[in-house]
TIKE-915878 format. One record per residue: x negated, y, z of N, C-alpha, C in turn. Coordinates in steps of 0.1 Angstrom, whole numbers, plus 5000, padded with zeros to 4 digits. Example, Ala and Ser with C-alpha at 12.3 -4.5 7.8 and 13.67 -1.06 7.14 Angstrom:
% TIKE-915878
486849435078487749555078486849675078/487249785071486349895071487150005079/
***
This chain:
% TIKE-915878
480750615095480250635082481350625072/481450725063482650735054482750625044/481550575040481650455031482350335037/482250315050482950205056484450225056/484850355056486250375055486850345041/486050365031486450325017486550165017/485550105022485549955023486749905031/486949975042488049935051489349955045/489550055036490750075029491149965019/490149935011490449835000490549695006/489549665015489649535022490949535030/491249645037492349645046493649625039/493849685027495149665020495249525015/494149465009494149335003494449225014/493749245025493949145036495349145042/495849265044497249285049498249215039/498049245027498849185016498749035016/497548975018497348835018497948765030/497948835041498548785054500048785053/500648885046502048895045502648815034/501848785024502448705012503148585016/502648495024503448365027504748385035/504948505040506048535049507148615041/506848655029507848735021509048635018/510248695019511448615016511848515026/511148515038511348415048511848485061/512948445067513448515079512548485091/512648565101511748555112511948425120/513148375121513348245127512548135121/512648125107511948025100510448045101/509948165101508548195103508048145116/508748165127508348125140508447965141/509447915135509647765136508547695129/508147745118507047665110505647695116/505547795125504247825131504147795146/505047705150505147665164505247785174/506047885169506348005177505348115177/504248085170503148185170503248295159/503948265149503948355137502748345129/502548435120501348445112500148495120/499148425121497948465128496648465120/496748405108495648395099496148375085/495248365075495648335062496148195061/497348175054497848045051498348045037/498547925032498947915018500347975016/500648015004501948075001502747994990/504048004990504847934980504647784979/504747724991504547574992503247524987/502247604989500847564986500447604972/501247674964500947714951499747814951/499647894962498647994963497847964976/496547944975495747914986495648024996/495247995009495148105019494148215014/494548335017493848455014494148515000/495148454993495548504980496348634982/496048734975496848864976497848864964/498648974964499748974955499649094945/500749114938500849224929500549364935/500849374948500549494956499049534955/498249434957496749464956496349474941/496949394933496549404919496849544913/498049594917498349734912497549844918/497149824931496249914938494949914931/494449804927493149794920493249854906/494449834900494649904887494550054888/495150104898495050254900493650294904/492950214912491550244915490650244903/490850144894490050134882490350254873/491550294872491950414864491250534869/491250554882490650674888489150674886/488550554888487050544886486650574872/487550544862487250574848487750704843/488250784852488750924848487651024850/487751134843486951254844487551344855/487051334867487651404878487051554878/485951574872485351704872486151794863/486651744852487551814843488951754844/489451784856490751714860491851744850/492551634846493651644837494651534841/495851564845496851464848497151374836/497151434824497351354812496251254810/495051294813493851204811493951094822/494351124834494451024844495550924841/496650974836497850894833497650804821/496750854812496350764801495650644806/494750664815494050554821494950464830/495850524837496850444845497650364836/498150424825498950344815498150224810/496950244806496050134801495950024812/495650064824495449954835496749884838/497949964838499149894841499549794830/499249834818499549744806498649614808/497349634812496549524814497049434825/497649494835498149424847499349334842/500249394835501549334831501249204823/500049204816499749094807498649004813/498249024825497248944832497848814836/497248694833497748564837497948554852/497148624860497248624874498448704880/499148764871500348844875501548744876/501448654886502448544887502848534902/502748644909502948644923504248724928/505348694921506648764924506548914923/506048964912505949114910507349174910/507449294914508749364914509349394901/510649384900511349404887511149544881/511149644890511049774886509649804880/508649744887507249764882507149694868/507749584866507649514853508449604843/509549654846510349734837509549854833/508949924842508250044838506950014830/506249914834505049874827505349824813/506449754811506849704797507249824789/507849924795508150054787506850124783/505850124792504550184789503950104777/504049974778503449894767504149914754/505449944754506149974742505950114736/505150194744504750324739505650444745/506450404754507250514760506350594770/506450724769505650814777505850784792/504850804800504950774814505950864821/506250984815507251074821508651014820/508850924810510150864808510250714810/509150654814509150504814509750444827/509850524838510350474850511850464852/512250394862513750384865514150484875/514950574871515350684880516150634892/516750524890517650474901516950384911/515650364909514850274918514050354928/514150324940513250374951512650254958/512450144951511750034957510350064961/509749974969508450014975507249994966/507549964953506449934943505550064941/506150184943505350304942504450324954/504850284966504150304978503050204981/503250074976502349964979500949984973/500850074963499750074954498950204954/499350304962498850444960497750484970/497250384978496250424988494950474981/494550414969493250474963493350614959/494550664957494750804954494350894966/494650844977494350914990492850914992/492150814987490650804989489950904980/490550924968489851014958490251154960/491451184964491951324965492251364979/491551314989491751345003491551495006/490651554998490251695000490951794991/491951744983492651834974494151784974/494951844983496351804985497151824972/496951924965497751954952497551844942/496251804940495951694931496451554936/496351534949496851414955498351394952/499051504955500551504953500851484938/500151554929500451544915500151394910/499051344913498651214908499651104914/499851114927500751014934502151034928/502651154925503951174919504051104906/503051124897503251074883502950924882/502050874891501850724891503050654896/503750724905505050664910506150674899/506250794893507350824884507350724872/506150674868506150594856506850454858/507050414870507850294873509150334882/508850404893509950434902510150584902/511150624894511450774892512450834902/513050754911513850804921513050904930/513651014934512851104942512351044955/513050954961512550894973511450794970/511550724959510550634955509250714952/509350834947508150914945507650964958/508551004967508051044980507250934987/507750814986507150704992505750674986/505650694973504350684967503350784972/503850914973502951014979502650984993/503650925000503450895015502250815018/502050705011500950615013499650685010/499550754999498350824995498050935006/499051005010498851115020498351055034/498950945038498550885051497150835050/496750775038495450725036494450845037/494850955031493951075032493751125046/494851125054494751165068493851075076/493950945073493150845080491650855076/491450885063490050905059489351025065/490151125067489651255074489551245089/490151135094490151125109491051215116/492051265109493051355115493751285126/493951355138494651295149495951225145/496051095147497251025143498551065150/498351135162499551185169500251295162/499551355152500151465144500751425131/500651295127500951255114502451275111/503351225120504751235117505151385116/504651475124504951615123504451675110/503251625106502651675093503651635082/504151515082505051475071506351555071/506851585083508051665084507951805079/506751855079506451995075506252005059/505951895053505451905039506751915030/506652005021507752035012507851925000/506751854998506751764987507351624990/507751605003508551495007510051525007/510851445002512351475002512851435016/514151485018514751465032514951315035/515351235025515651095028514351025033/513251055027511951005032511651055046/511751185048511351245061512251185072/513551165069514451115079514050975083/513650895074513150755077511950765086/510950845082509750865090510050905104/511051005106511451045119511950935128/512550835121513150725129512050645137/510850655133509750595141509850645155/510050775157510150825171511250765179/512350735172513550685179513350545185/512450465178512350325182510950295188/510150395189508750375193508550315206/509450345216509250295229509950155232/510550105222511149965223510049865228/510449785237509449675242509149575231/510149555222510049455212509749525198/508549515194508149575181509049525169/509349405170510149345158511549395158/512149425170513449495171513349635165/512249705168512049835163511949835148/511149745143510949735128512249695121/513049605128514349565122515249695121/515249785130516049905129515549995118/514250005116513750085105514150035092/514149895090514549835078513849705075/513749675062513049545058511949575048/511849695044510649735036510849715021/512049675017512149655002512249784995/512649895002512750024996511550115001/511150204994509950274996509850345010/510850415014510750495026510750395038/511350285037511350185048509950125049/509350085038508050025038506950115044/507050245040506050335046506250355060/507550375064507850395079507450275087/507750155082507450035090505950025091/505150045080503750035081503150145090/503650265090503150365099503450335113/504650275116504950235129503950135134/503650035126502649925130501349985133/500850085125499650145128499650235141/500650315143500750405154500850325167/501450205167501550115179500150065182/499250045172497949985174496850065167/496650195170495850275161494450235160/493850165170492450125170492249975168/493349905164493249765163493849715150/492949695140493449655127494149525127/493649435134494249295135495649305139/495949375151497249375156498149455146/497649555140498449635130498949545119/498049475112498549395101499349275105/499049215116499749095120501149135124/501349245130502649295134503449315121/502849375111503549395098503849265091/502849175091502949045084504048955090/504348985102505348895109506748965110/506949075104508249135104509149055094/510349095093511249035084511549125072/511249075060511549155048510349155038/509949265033508849275023507549275030/507249165036506049155045504749185039/504549145026503249175020503049315017/504149385013504049535010503849615023/504649585033504449655046503049635052/502649505051501249485057500149535048/500449545035499449605026499249755029/500349825030500349965034499749995047/500149915057499649925071498149895071/497749795063496349755062495449865056/496049935046495350045040495050155050/496150195057496050305067495050265078/495250155084494350115095492950085091/492750025079491449995074490650125071/491450225066490750355063490450425076/491350425085491150495098489950435106/489950305107488950235116487750185109/487750175096486550135089486449985088/485649935079485549785077484949715088/484249775097483649705108484649665118/485849715118486949685127487849575121/487549525109488349415103487649285106/488349185110487649055113486849005101/485648965104484648925093485248805085/485948715092486448605085487448635075/488148745077489148785067488448855055/487448935058486649005047486048895038/485548795044484848685037485748595029/486948575034487848475028489048525020/489248665020490248715011489848694997/490848674988490648654974489748774968/488748734960487948824953487248924962/486648874973486048954983484949044977/484048994969482949064963483449174954/484549144946485149234937485749354945/486449324955487049424964485949524969/484849464973483749554978483249634966/483149584954482649654943483549774940/484849754940485849864937485749964948/485649924960485550024971484350114970/483150044967481950124965481950214953/482650174943482750264931483650384934/484750364941485550474945484750574954/483950514963483150604972482150684964/481450614955480450684946481150784937/482250754932483050844923483350974930/483650964943484051084950482851154956/481951084961480851144969479651184961/479551144949478351174941478651234928/
***
């Protein structure tokens, strides 16, 4: 049922984000040492207990900002200017939200402050930044524009550009939206890497990183494979690492996000993207109920997912 895929996508990204949050900035040795060699297996508190188990980060906050902007946009009379007006409003709300205290990325802050100062979204972003902030938040675009590739690319491009204007940062933002759309449609996951390689809207740097998945796919140690792909701080690495985690466990949401959450690097972003892809592909019924119930703002996440579904399907 397609509604379950929308629920799976929003819950999936938030849960992945919350699982990865306590492990961000922590090396793999420390992670294993503090978990008796098990690694992250469930929600735990982050930042020495400052944030309770199940707390998500700016990755989910900004994903929800984009979701709300799309829900409030007139999609029947499509206008990129109209959508970006709503994106600008929601990003300014986010930058001033008291809950925006979870180590948000500097480039996201820079771009959103520029938007707040009245700089147009076409000029507000940092051209030198290809950080993963554009990729971590673009899954809702794939849910809304899964059946219109031109609009998906345009919206993902401009929502990325307003903070991360580097061509590879933009490609990464499109990447998460595109993979989410493929997952929603149930496209054979074995074709996804080839699909990306064929698309002209992805730049070569992004494509080359995605191709690297094939080079490491048969490694016995998934964490060694992820280490070769990168650490996820930059957009192309985050998307490639997330896609690797999904492709290794295409029908197992739990394994997908726990693999991502236990890597070394930007664990919350990699797990957020991986969770969006797997949650969309498998639906909410494949996500452990305890995580759905205990992730931060569970009822609100459900509300947003249902509004996205209703916006698109009715």
